[in-house]
Each structure stands twice: as structure tokens, then as C-alpha cells.
SEMARLO-441965 format. One record per residue: x, y, z of N, C-alpha, C in turn; residue number from 1. Coordinates in steps of 0.2 Angstrom, whole numbers, padded with zeros to 4 digits. Example, Ala and Ser with C-alpha at 12.3 -4.5 7.8 and 13.67 -1.06 7.14 Angstrom:
SEMARLO-441965
 n_east n_north  n_up ca_east ca_north ca_up c_east c_north  c_up num
   0066   -0028  0039    0062    -0022  0039   0066   -0016  0039   1
   0064   -0011  0035    0068    -0005  0036   0064    0000  0039   2
***
This chain:
SEMARLO-441965
 n_east n_north  n_up ca_east ca_north ca_up c_east c_north  c_up num
  -0256    0643  0148   -0254     0637  0149  -0246    0637  0151   1
  -0244    0635  0157   -0237     0635  0159  -0233    0631  0155   2
  -0235    0625  0153   -0231     0621  0149  -0235    0616  0145   3
  -0232    0613  0140   -0236     0608  0136  -0235    0602  0139   4
  -0240    0597  0138   -0239     0590  0141  -0233    0587  0139   5
  -0230    0582  0143   -0224     0579  0141  -0224    0575  0134   6
  -0230    0572  0133   -0231     0569  0126  -0229    0574  0120   7
  -0232    0580  0121   -0231     0585  0116  -0224    0587  0115   8
  -0220    0587  0121   -0213     0589  0121  -0209    0584  0118   9
  -0211    0577  0119   -0207     0572  0116  -0208    0572  0108  10
  -0215    0573  0106   -0216     0573  0099  -0213    0579  0096  11
  -0212    0585  0099   -0209     0591  0096  -0201    0589  0095  12
  -0198    0586  0100   -0191     0584  0099  -0191    0579  0094  13
  -0195    0574  0093   -0195     0569  0087  -0195    0573  0081  14
  -0200    0578  0080   -0200     0582  0074  -0194    0585  0072  15
  -0191    0588  0077   -0184     0592  0076  -0179    0587  0074  16
  -0179    0581  0077   -0174     0575  0076  -0175    0573  0068  17
  -0182    0572  0066   -0183     0570  0060  -0183    0575  0054  18
  -0182    0581  0056   -0181     0586  0051  -0174    0586  0048  19
  -0174    0584  0042   -0167     0583  0039  -0167    0587  0032  20
  -0161    0588  0030   -0160     0592  0023  -0160    0586  0018  21
  -0166    0587  0014   -0167     0581  0009  -0165    0583  0002  22
  -0161    0578 -0001   -0159     0579 -0008  -0162    0575 -0013  23
  -0165    0569 -0010   -0168     0564 -0015  -0176    0565 -0014  24
  -0179    0566 -0020   -0186     0567 -0020  -0190    0562 -0025  25
  -0196    0561 -0024   -0200     0557 -0029  -0202    0562 -0034  26
  -0199    0562 -0040   -0200     0567 -0045  -0207    0567 -0048  27
  -0210    0561 -0048   -0216     0560 -0051  -0222    0560 -0046  28
  -0221    0563 -0040   -0226     0563 -0035  -0227    0571 -0033  29
  -0232    0574 -0036   -0233     0581 -0035  -0235    0582 -0027  30
  -0234    0589 -0025   -0237     0591 -0019  -0243    0594 -0020  31
  -0248    0592 -0016   -0255     0595 -0017  -0255    0602 -0015  32
  -0258    0607 -0018   -0258     0614 -0017  -0261    0615 -0010  33
  -0266    0612 -0008   -0269     0613 -0001  -0263    0611  0005  34
  -0260    0606  0004   -0254     0604  0008  -0249    0610  0009  35
  -0247    0612  0003   -0242     0617  0002  -0244    0623  0006  36
  -0250    0625  0004   -0253     0631  0007  -0253    0631  0015  37
  -0255    0625  0017   -0255     0624  0025  -0248    0625  0028  38
  -0243    0622  0024   -0236     0622  0027  -0234    0629  0026  39
  -0235    0633  0021   -0233     0640  0020  -0236    0644  0026  40
  -0242    0643  0028   -0245     0647  0034  -0241    0647  0040  41
  -0236    0642  0041   -0232     0642  0047  -0227    0648  0046  42
  -0226    0650  0041   -0221     0656  0040  -0224    0662  0044  43
  -0230    0663  0043   -0234     0669  0047  -0233    0669  0054  44
  -0231    0663  0057   -0231     0662  0064  -0224    0664  0066  45
  -0219    0665  0062   -0212     0666  0064  -0211    0673  0067  46
  -0206    0674  0071   -0205     0680  0074  -0201    0684  0069  47
  -0202    0691  0069   -0198     0695  0065  -0196    0702  0069  48
  -0190    0704  0067   -0188     0710  0071  -0193    0716  0069  49
  -0195    0720  0074   -0200     0725  0073  -0206    0723  0070  50
  -0208    0717  0070   -0214     0714  0067  -0214    0716  0059  51
  -0208    0716  0056   -0207     0718  0049  -0209    0713  0044  52
  -0209    0707  0046   -0211     0702  0042  -0208    0702  0035  53
  -0201    0702  0035   -0198     0704  0028  -0197    0698  0023  54
  -0200    0693  0025   -0200     0687  0020  -0204    0688  0014  55
  -0201    0687  0008   -0204     0687  0002  -0202    0681 -0002  56
  -0208    0678 -0005   -0207     0671 -0008  -0208    0671 -0015  57
  -0204    0668 -0019   -0205     0667 -0026  -0206    0660 -0028  58
  -0211    0657 -0030   -0212     0651 -0032  -0209    0650 -0039  59
  -0204    0645 -0039   -0200     0644 -0046  -0204    0639 -0049  60
  -0208    0640 -0054   -0212     0635 -0057  -0210    0634 -0065  61
  -0208    0639 -0068   -0207     0638 -0076  -0201    0634 -0077  62
  -0201    0631 -0083   -0195     0627 -0085  -0189    0632 -0086  63
  -0190    0638 -0088   -0185     0642 -0090  -0182    0645 -0083  64
  -0186    0646 -0078   -0183     0649 -0072  -0180    0643 -0068  65
  -0182    0637 -0068   -0179     0632 -0065  -0172    0630 -0068  66
  -0172    0631 -0075   -0166     0629 -0079  -0160    0634 -0077  67
  -0162    0641 -0076   -0158     0646 -0074  -0155    0645 -0067  68
  -0160    0643 -0063   -0158     0641 -0056  -0153    0635 -0055  69
  -0154    0630 -0059   -0150     0624 -0060  -0143    0626 -0063  70
  -0143    0630 -0068   -0137     0632 -0071  -0132    0636 -0066  71
  -0136    0640 -0062   -0133     0644 -0057  -0129    0639 -0052  72
  -0133    0634 -0049   -0131     0630 -0044  -0125    0626 -0047  73
  -0125    0623 -0053   -0120     0619 -0056  -0113    0623 -0057  74
  -0114    0629 -0059   -0108     0633 -0059  -0105    0635 -0052  75
  -0109    0636 -0047   -0107     0638 -0041  -0104    0631 -0038  76
  -0107    0626 -0039   -0104     0619 -0036  -0098    0617 -0039  77
  -0097    0619 -0046   -0090     0617 -0049  -0085    0622 -0046  78
  -0087    0628 -0045   -0082     0633 -0042  -0080    0630 -0035  79
  -0085    0628 -0031   -0084     0626 -0024  -0079    0620 -0024  80
  -0080    0615 -0029   -0076     0609 -0030  -0069    0611 -0031  81
  -0068    0616 -0035   -0061     0618 -0036  -0057    0620 -0030  82
  -0061    0622 -0025   -0058     0624 -0019  -0055    0618 -0014  83
  -0057    0612 -0016   -0054     0606 -0012  -0049    0603 -0016  84
  -0046    0598 -0013   -0041     0594 -0017  -0040    0587 -0013  85
  -0037    0583 -0017   -0036     0576 -0014  -0042    0572 -0012  86
  -0042    0569 -0007   -0048     0565 -0004  -0054    0569 -0003  87
  -0053    0575 -0001   -0059     0579  0001  -0062    0581 -0005  88
  -0059    0583 -0011   -0062     0584 -0017  -0065    0578 -0020  89
  -0062    0573 -0019   -0066     0566 -0022  -0072    0565 -0018  90
  -0072    0566 -0012   -0078     0565 -0008  -0083    0571 -0009  91
  -0081    0577 -0010   -0086     0582 -0012  -0089    0581 -0019  92
  -0085    0578 -0024   -0088     0577 -0030  -0093    0572 -0030  93
  -0093    0567 -0025   -0098     0562 -0024  -0104    0564 -0020  94
  -0105    0570 -0018   -0110     0572 -0014  -0116    0574 -0018  95
  -0122    0573 -0016   -0128     0575 -0020  -0130    0581 -0016  96
  -0129    0587 -0018   -0130     0594 -0014  -0136    0598 -0016  97
  -0140    0595 -0021   -0146     0598 -0023  -0151    0593 -0026  98
  -0157    0595 -0024   -0163     0591 -0026  -0167    0594 -0032  99
  -0163    0599 -0035   -0167     0604 -0040  -0169    0600 -0046 100
  -0166    0594 -0048   -0169     0591 -0054  -0175    0587 -0053 101
  -0176    0586 -0046   -0182     0581 -0044  -0188    0584 -0041 102
  -0186    0589 -0037   -0191     0592 -0032  -0197    0595 -0036 103
  -0203    0593 -0034   -0209     0596 -0038  -0210    0603 -0036 104
  -0208    0605 -0030   -0209     0612 -0028  -0202    0615 -0026 105
  -0201    0621 -0029   -0195     0625 -0028  -0197    0632 -0026 106
  -0194    0635 -0020   -0196     0641 -0018  -0190    0645 -0017 107
  -0189    0651 -0019   -0184     0656 -0017  -0186    0661 -0012 108
  -0183    0661 -0006   -0185     0665 -0001  -0181    0671  0000 109
  -0183    0676  0000   -0179     0683  0000  -0181    0687  0006 110
  -0176    0691  0008   -0178     0696  0013  -0178    0703  0010 111
  -0184    0706  0011   -0185     0713  0009  -0181    0718  0014 112
  -0175    0719  0012   -0171     0724  0016  -0173    0731  0016 113
  -0177    0733  0011   -0180     0740  0011  -0187    0741  0013 114
  -0189    0735  0017   -0196     0736  0019  -0197    0742  0024 115
  -0203    0745  0024   -0204     0750  0029  -0208    0748  0034 116
  -0211    0742  0034   -0215     0738  0039  -0210    0737  0045 117
  -0213    0739  0051   -0209     0739  0057  -0205    0745  0059 118
  -0205    0750  0054   -0202     0757  0055  -0195    0756  0057 119
  -0191    0751  0055   -0184     0750  0057  -0183    0748  0064 120
  -0188    0747  0068   -0187     0745  0075  -0183    0739  0075 121
  -0177    0739  0079   -0173     0733  0080  -0168    0732  0075 122
  -0169    0736  0069   -0164     0734  0064  -0159    0740  0063 123
  -0159    0745  0067   -0155     0750  0066  -0148    0749  0067 124
  -0147    0745  0073   -0140     0743  0075  -0138    0736  0072 125
  -0143    0732  0070   -0142     0725  0067  -0147    0724  0061 126
  -0145    0727  0056   -0150     0727  0050  -0150    0719  0048 127
  -0145    0715  0049   -0145     0708  0047  -0151    0705  0051 128
  -0154    0708  0056   -0159     0704  0060  -0165    0703  0056 129
  -0166    0707  0050   -0171     0705  0046  -0170    0699  0042 130
  -0164    0697  0040   -0162     0691  0037  -0163    0685  0042 131
  -0161    0687  0049   -0162     0682  0054  -0170    0680  0055 132
  -0174    0685  0054   -0181     0684  0054  -0183    0679  0049 133
  -0180    0680  0043   -0182     0676  0037  -0180    0669  0038 134
  -0174    0668  0041   -0172     0661  0043  -0176    0658  0048 135
  -0179    0662  0053   -0184     0659  0057  -0190    0657  0054 136
  -0192    0661  0049   -0198     0659  0045  -0197    0652  0041 137
  -0191    0652  0038   -0189     0646  0035  -0189    0639  0039 138
  -0187    0640  0045   -0187     0635  0050  -0194    0633  0052 139
  -0198    0638  0053   -0205     0636  0054  -0208    0632  0048 140
  -0207    0634  0042   -0209     0631  0036  -0206    0624  0036 141
  -0200    0623  0037   -0196     0616  0037  -0200    0611  0042 142
  -0201    0614  0048   -0204     0609  0053  -0211    0607  0051 143
  -0215    0612  0049   -0222     0611  0047  -0222    0606  0041 144
  -0217    0607  0036   -0217     0602  0030  -0215    0595  0033 145
  -0211    0594  0037   -0209     0588  0040  -0215    0585  0043 146
  -0219    0589  0047   -0224     0586  0051  -0230    0583  0046 147
  -0230    0586  0040   -0235     0584  0035  -0232    0579  0030 148
  -0226    0576  0032   -0222     0571  0028  -0218    0573  0022 149
  -0218    0580  0021   -0214     0583  0016  -0206    0583  0018 150
  -0202    0583  0013   -0195     0584  0014  -0193    0591  0011 151
  -0188    0594  0014   -0186     0601  0012  -0178    0600  0011 152
  -0175    0603  0006   -0168     0604  0005  -0166    0611  0004 153
  -0162    0614  0007   -0159     0621  0007  -0153    0621  0002 154
  -0154    0624 -0003   -0148     0624 -0008  -0144    0631 -0007 155
  -0138    0631 -0004   -0135     0637 -0002  -0129    0638 -0007 156
  -0127    0633 -0011   -0122     0633 -0016  -0125    0636 -0022 157
  -0125    0643 -0022   -0129     0647 -0028  -0127    0654 -0027 158
  -0127    0657 -0033   -0125     0664 -0033  -0131    0668 -0032 159
  -0132    0671 -0026   -0138     0674 -0024  -0140    0680 -0028 160
  -0135    0684 -0030   -0137     0690 -0034  -0139    0688 -0041 161
  -0136    0683 -0044   -0138     0681 -0051  -0145    0678 -0051 162
  -0146    0674 -0046   -0153     0671 -0045  -0158    0677 -0044 163
  -0157    0682 -0040   -0161     0687 -0040  -0163    0691 -0046 164
  -0158    0691 -0050   -0158     0694 -0057  -0163    0690 -0062 165
  -0161    0683 -0061   -0164     0678 -0066  -0172    0678 -0064 166
  -0173    0678 -0058   -0180     0678 -0055  -0184    0684 -0055 167
  -0180    0690 -0057   -0183     0696 -0058  -0186    0698 -0051 168
  -0182    0697 -0046   -0184     0699 -0039  -0184    0707 -0038 169
  -0188    0709 -0034   -0189     0717 -0033  -0182    0719 -0030 170
  -0181    0726 -0032   -0175     0729 -0029  -0175    0729 -0022 171
  -0170    0728 -0018   -0170     0728 -0011  -0171    0721 -0008 172
  -0172    0716 -0012   -0173     0709 -0010  -0167    0705 -0010 173
  -0165    0702 -0005   -0159     0698 -0004  -0161    0691 -0003 174
  -0158    0686 -0007   -0159     0679 -0007  -0157    0677  0000 175
  -0161    0673  0004   -0159     0670  0010  -0159    0662  0009 176
  -0164    0659  0005   -0164     0652  0004  -0167    0650 -0002 177
  -0164    0645 -0005   -0168     0642 -0011  -0170    0635 -0009 178
  -0176    0634 -0008   -0179     0627 -0005  -0182    0623 -0010 179
  -0179    0616 -0010   -0182     0611 -0014  -0187    0607 -0009 180
  -0193    0606 -0012   -0198     0603 -0007  -0202    0598 -0011 181
  -0203    0592 -0008   -0207     0587 -0011  -0207    0581 -0006 182
  -0209    0575 -0009   -0210     0569 -0005  -0203    0565 -0005 183
  -0200    0564  0001   -0193     0561  0001  -0193    0554 -0001 184
  -0187    0552 -0004   -0186     0545 -0006  -0185    0541  0000 185
  -0182    0544  0005   -0179     0541  0011  -0180    0545  0017 186
  -0182    0543  0023   -0183     0546  0029  -0178    0544  0034 187
  -0174    0548  0036   -0168     0546  0041  -0167    0552  0046 188
  -0165    0550  0052   -0163     0554  0057  -0156    0557  0057 189
  -0152    0553  0052   -0145     0555  0052  -0144    0560  0046 190
  -0141    0565  0047   -0139     0570  0041  -0136    0566  0036 191
  -0137    0568  0029   -0134     0565  0024  -0126    0566  0024 192
  -0124    0572  0026   -0117     0573  0026  -0113    0569  0031 193
  -0117    0567  0037   -0114     0563  0042  -0114    0556  0039 194
  -0119    0554  0035   -0119     0547  0033  -0113    0546  0027 195
  -0112    0552  0024   -0107     0552  0019  -0100    0553  0022 196
  -0099    0554  0028   -0093     0555  0032  -0090    0561  0030 197
  -0094    0566  0028   -0091     0573  0027  -0089    0576  0033 198
  -0094    0576  0038   -0093     0579  0045  -0097    0575  0050 199
  -0095    0576  0056   -0099     0573  0061  -0102    0579  0066 200
  -0107    0577  0070   -0109     0582  0075  -0105    0582  0081 201
  -0105    0588  0084   -0101     0589  0090  -0106    0588  0096 202
  -0103    0586  0102   -0108     0585  0108  -0112    0592  0109 203
  -0118    0591  0112   -0123     0596  0112  -0120    0603  0115 204
  -0117    0603  0120   -0115     0609  0124  -0107    0610  0123 205
  -0104    0607  0117   -0097     0608  0116  -0095    0615  0116 206
  -0099    0619  0113   -0097     0626  0111  -0100    0631  0116 207
  -0102    0629  0122   -0105     0634  0127  -0099    0636  0131 208
  -0098    0643  0131   -0093     0646  0135  -0096    0650  0141 209
  -0092    0651  0146   -0094     0655  0151  -0089    0661  0152 210
  -0092    0667  0154   -0088     0673  0155  -0090    0676  0162 211
***
């Protein structure tokens, strides 16, 4: 197939447009296991350097594990707040930057940087390419989740090494993403940070440079 139909291309653009970082979830509405498994399958379709497939997933289910993750976020968030002052600090304090209290599904996505799969192809000069591969997998998951009506929130305000210890991740695993997943309270094409006037988007090609 040389190209997909125009209607499909439009729908794909719509899907990317409606993929938002979600912080508000219906806490009392669980995610069906079959739906979650279907969405997780999208990860297997992601590209990976050397076909290493370095993504490793820990489903954070127990109250104890979730509490440790939440405490981790709250400490990191307080530390981040201390780095701002004035109006910026006031605005930061008012942002909801995690759905960890409400999201019925929480996933810690790691990169296995010690994997032997792929025999190191493509990772010799850029070992970080393994983490980039995991990011690609996360985006596949995110788009598939949105297509099924789910919302996803990526929590990056977190101490990755401490979380790895708390979740007893294998040696050589590095945290890439902590994802909150569930049914969103609101669906919007506008990023929450834009609505909160924290930042605004640049024009599409503003940063393209020629050499």
C-alpha cells in the first residue's frame, strides 16, 4: 500500500490531536483487563534499536507500592516548587501534576539497559537509543489508549532511582515513565498546562533550522 486513505490520515491526525496528558480520572471506574491488554499490545509494535525491545513494565497495584510512589512524587514536587518564586511559584502550586490518587491503573515503564537482546546493535555509540525505544513504545501505548477512550498521564516529577528501589526493579533497569491510566473526567484538545497559562505552543516549524 503506497499510502493510507485520506479519511484514515484525517482520523490519525485527530487521534494525535486528542492525545492529551490526563490528570483527572474517574477513580470509581475500573479499566477492564481485556481493554488494557489490547492497549498494551501496541507496545510490541514500537520500533527498538537493534530489535532489542528493552521495555519492561511493572504494574503498580498494591496499596503499599502505590503509597511509596505517591510519597516519592509529593517529595519531588515539593522540591520542584522550591525552585520557583513569586507568581510562577503560585501558579505551580495550583497545578495538578499527577493523577496518582485517582488512576485505577498505574504502570512503571523501565528500560533494561543491560539487555543482551539485539546484541548491542545501534547502541554502541548511542546507548540512550534504548531509552528512546522505550519512549516510542510509550507513545504507541498512549495513542492506543486514547483510541479506546482511555486517558494517560505521564508523571515525570519523581525520583527514578528511589522508585526503582521501592518497586524492586531488576538491576540494570532505568525508569523512563510512570503512567497513570484510566477513564478521563474531561476530554480536551488543549493541553492542561496551556489552559492553566503555564506555557503555550510554538508555531509548528518554529524550531526548524537549515544548514
